[in-house]
N, C-alpha and C positions, 0 to 999 in steps of 0.2 A: 367775342373778343373785341376790345377797344384798342385801336391803333392810333398812336400819337407821334408827333415829331418834336424833339427838343434839340438843343444845340449840338448834342452828341450824335444825333441821328434818329432814325425811326425805331419804334419799339412798341411793346404791348403793355398796357396798364396792368399792374399787379399790386393791388392795395395802394400804398402811397409812393410806389417806385415805378420806374419804367424799365422793363427788361429789354435791352437794346438788341437790334438786329444788325447784321453786317451789310445790309442793303434794304431797300424798300421791300416789304413782304410780297408785293405783287411782282417783284423781280427776283423771286426765289430767295429772298433774304432769310437767314436763320439766326437764332439767338446766339449771342457770343458769350453769354455768361456775365457780361458787364451790366451794371445798372446805373440809373441816373434819377435824380429827384423828379417827382411829378409836379413840375412848375415851369413857368416861362415857356408855355406851349407855343409852337409855331404852327403854321398851316400844315395839316397832316397829309398833304398831297403835293406832287410835283409833276403835273401832267404835261404831255406834249401839246395838248389842246383841251380847251373847255368848250364843249358843244352845248348850247343852250336852246331851249324850246320856248317859242313865243305863243302866247294866247292859248295855253293848254287847259285853261279853266274858262268855261263859257261866260261866267259872270265878269271875269277880268277882261275878256275880249269886248264885252258890251260896255264896260265902264270906260274903255278907251275909244269907243265909237267904232269898233270893228265887227265884222261878221265872224262867226265861228269858223275856223279853217276846216277845209275838207281833207287835208293831210297835214302832218306835222310841219310847223314853220320852224326851220332851224337857222341858227346864226352862230357865230363864234365870238367868244370873248378872249382877249389876249391873256395868256398865262401870267404875264407880268402884272396883271391887275390883282393877283391873289395876295391876300394877307390873312393872317391867323387871328385867333381869339385875342381880344383886348387891344389889337392894333387899330389905329385911327383910320376911319374913312375920311379922306380929305376932299373938300369941296373945291373944284377947280374954278378959276376966274372965268373960264370960257362958258360956264353954264350958270343960269339964274334959277334952275329948277332941277334939283337932284332928288330922286325918289328911291324908296326902298322897295324891294321885291323878294319876299321870303320864299325859299324853294327847298325842296328835297333834291339832293344831288346823288347820282349813282357813280360809283368808282368802278371802272372796268378792271378786271383781274387778269385778262390774257389777251394776246393779240388775236383779233378776229375780223372777219369779213363775211358779209352775207349770212348773218346769223338768223336762223328760223325763230319765229316767235316762241315756239314750244321749247326751244333750247336756250333762250335768252338768259335764264337763271344761271347757266353754266359759265357765263363770262363775267358775272358780277362778283366783285371783290367785297363791296360793302356800300354803306350809305352815310351821308353826313348832311348837316344843314349848310346852306349857302345863301348868300344874299346877292341877287343880280342887280346891284346898284346901277341906276340909269340916269343919265342926264336927259330928262324927258324933252326939254326944249330942243336939244341938238338932235335927238332921235327924230322928232317931227321935221326939223329943218333939213336933215340929211337924207331922209327916207330910209336908207339902209342904216344898220345899227352899229357898225363897227366903232365909230368914234364915241358915241353915246354910252357904250357898254364897256369900254376898254381903258378908261383912265386908270392910272395907278391907284390902288386901294379899292377899286370898284368890284372886287370879287372876294369879300370876306368869307371864310369857311372854317369849319371845325366845330368844337375843339378837338373832336376825335372822329375816326371812322368806326362805325359799328358794323361788324361783319355778320352778326346774327340778328336779323331784324325782319319782321314781316311788315312791309310797307304798303300793303294793298289798301289799308284804311287807317292812316295815322293823321294827326293834326299837323298843320303847317301854320305857324303863327308869327306875326311881326309885332313887336311892342316898341313904341318910342317913348322914352322916359317913363316906362312902366305901364303905359296905356296901350291896350290892344288896338291895333290898326288893321291887321289882316288876320283872318281866322278861317281856314278852309280845311278840307280833308282830301287826302290823295284819292279816295274813291271817286271824287268828282272830276278827275282828270278826263279830258276828252280822249286822249290817247294814253293808255296805260304803259308802264315801263317796258314790258316785253315788246309792245308795238314800236316804241321809240328806239329801242336797241336794234330791232330788225330793220327799221327804216333808215336810221343813221348809218348802220353798217353796210347798207347797199351803196351809199354814196362814198364812204370813206373807210379806210382801214382804221379800226380802233386799236390803240396801243395800251399795254398795261399801265395803269395809273391815270388814263384819260378820264374825263368827267363828262357826264350828261346831266345837265341841270334841267329839271322836268317841268318848269313853268310855275307861275305864281297865282294864288287865288286873288279875289277882288280885295280892294281896300288900299291899293298903292297910294303913297302920298309923300309929301316933301320932307326932306331932312335939312336941318339948319345947324350951324355950329353950336356946340354945347349939348346937343342931343346925345342920348345913349340908345343905340339900337340893339334890340334883342331879336334874334332869329331862332325860333324853336321848331324842331321837327321831332315827333315821337318822343317828346320829353327831353331831348338833347338841346341845350341852350348855348347859343353863340352870342357873345356880347362884344360890341364895338362902339367906342365913342366916335363922335363926329366933330370935325374941326375944319377951319378954313385951311386950304392948301398952304403948306409952309412957304412955298415959293411965290405965293400970290402977293 
């Protein structure tokens, strides 16, 4: 099932229409019988938090000059950074080096804490592409990641959530203006998804609709105004143009 969000709310894709729910499906939303056109898609998520994983592909850790972590490296992105398909990624004046990071994101389906790895699949609602856009110069300057990861528009995701997908070995790709810049496979994660869910849920309660973004493969690089960024996971493609921040 493919879950999207349009101006009228959340719904499931049925051909060229959206069959609307009365609430987000991970909040027990049910179909109302109403429909909407499958167009003008918004980000298909509304999380209380975006939990991201750093350096979860060995080659990416090396390209940034870091050791492979011995346990998952977690940080938070502000939910206000989320934008949907075709929305612009805005380059802020505070940064001279904004980079793409294509990732598979996991959407949590139920409130959970201390989830055993063997039962992690029980709390997953679905999966979607996400780009962990990063102001690399500010990340290096600040040491911690909050500012560099949380500018408005720095968390594009979508176009839909896929609820039926085996993500143990799928492609994760970033293209800039049609040129492949990142190309990895989820089988190369240092810490697989069940491990990540178990680890994160030991530290914090996960709420329905929360996201865990699982890390990026090697090949991260700069974005400049005028680029078009494509983030592809398991054949699902998210497109976002890049522009200078409107307020700059």
